[in-house]
C-alpha positions as CSV (number, residue, x, y, z in Angstrom):
1,M,40.8,15.8,13.8
2,Y,40.8,12.3,12.6
3,H,44.1,11.6,14.5
4,R,42.5,12.9,17.7
5,L,39.5,10.8,17.2
6,L,41.8,7.5,16.6
7,L,43.8,8.4,19.9
8,L,40.5,8.7,21.9
9,I,39.2,5.5,20.6
10,A,42.3,3.8,21.1
11,G,42.4,4.6,24.8
12,S,38.9,3.9,25.5
13,T,37.3,0.9,27.4
14,Q,34.6,-1.1,25.9
15,K,32.2,0.8,28.2
16,E,33.3,4.2,27.0
17,L,33.1,3.3,23.3
18,A,29.8,2.0,24.0
19,S,28.9,5.6,25.4
20,Q,30.6,7.3,22.5
21,I,28.5,5.3,20.0
22,R,25.2,6.0,21.7
23,Y,26.1,9.8,21.7
24,L,27.1,9.8,17.9
25,K,23.6,7.9,17.2
26,I,21.9,10.5,19.0
27,E,23.6,13.5,17.5
28,N,23.0,11.6,14.1
29,D,19.5,11.6,14.6
30,V,19.1,15.1,15.6
31,L,21.0,16.2,12.4
32,R,19.0,13.9,10.1
33,S,15.7,15.6,11.7
34,K,17.0,18.9,10.2
35,L,17.6,17.4,6.9
36,P,14.9,16.9,3.9
37,K,13.3,13.6,3.8
38,R,15.8,12.1,1.3
39,V,19.6,13.1,1.1
40,P,21.2,12.6,-2.3
41,V,24.7,10.7,-2.3
42,T,27.1,10.4,-5.1
43,E,28.2,7.0,-6.3
44,K,31.6,7.6,-4.6
45,E,29.9,8.3,-1.1
46,R,27.3,5.3,-1.7
47,N,30.2,3.1,-2.7
48,K,32.1,4.1,0.8
49,L,28.9,3.4,2.9
50,V,28.5,0.3,1.4
51,K,32.1,-0.8,1.9
52,F,32.2,0.0,5.6
53,G,28.5,-0.8,6.4
54,S,29.0,-4.3,4.8
55,K,31.5,-5.0,7.4
56,L,28.9,-4.4,10.1
57,G,26.5,-7.0,8.5
58,K,22.9,-7.3,10.3
59,A,24.5,-4.9,12.9
60,L,24.0,-2.3,10.4
61,G,20.1,-2.1,10.5
62,E,20.3,-1.5,14.2
63,L,22.6,1.4,13.8
64,V,20.3,3.1,11.1
65,I,17.0,1.9,12.2
66,G,17.7,1.8,16.1
């Protein structure tokens, strides 16, 4: 599955990528609405989120809140 996702991203235009990101954000919102208020994460999961989230800088807030 991961390999197919990479192939999809590699062959996508900027407009297509923006559409894919919008879809994933909406899907994430729908799935989050089905979870309890707070979802516990392990230290390993938190570190992974910090590692990749820190590369986004201020844009991360837009992803999480927006």
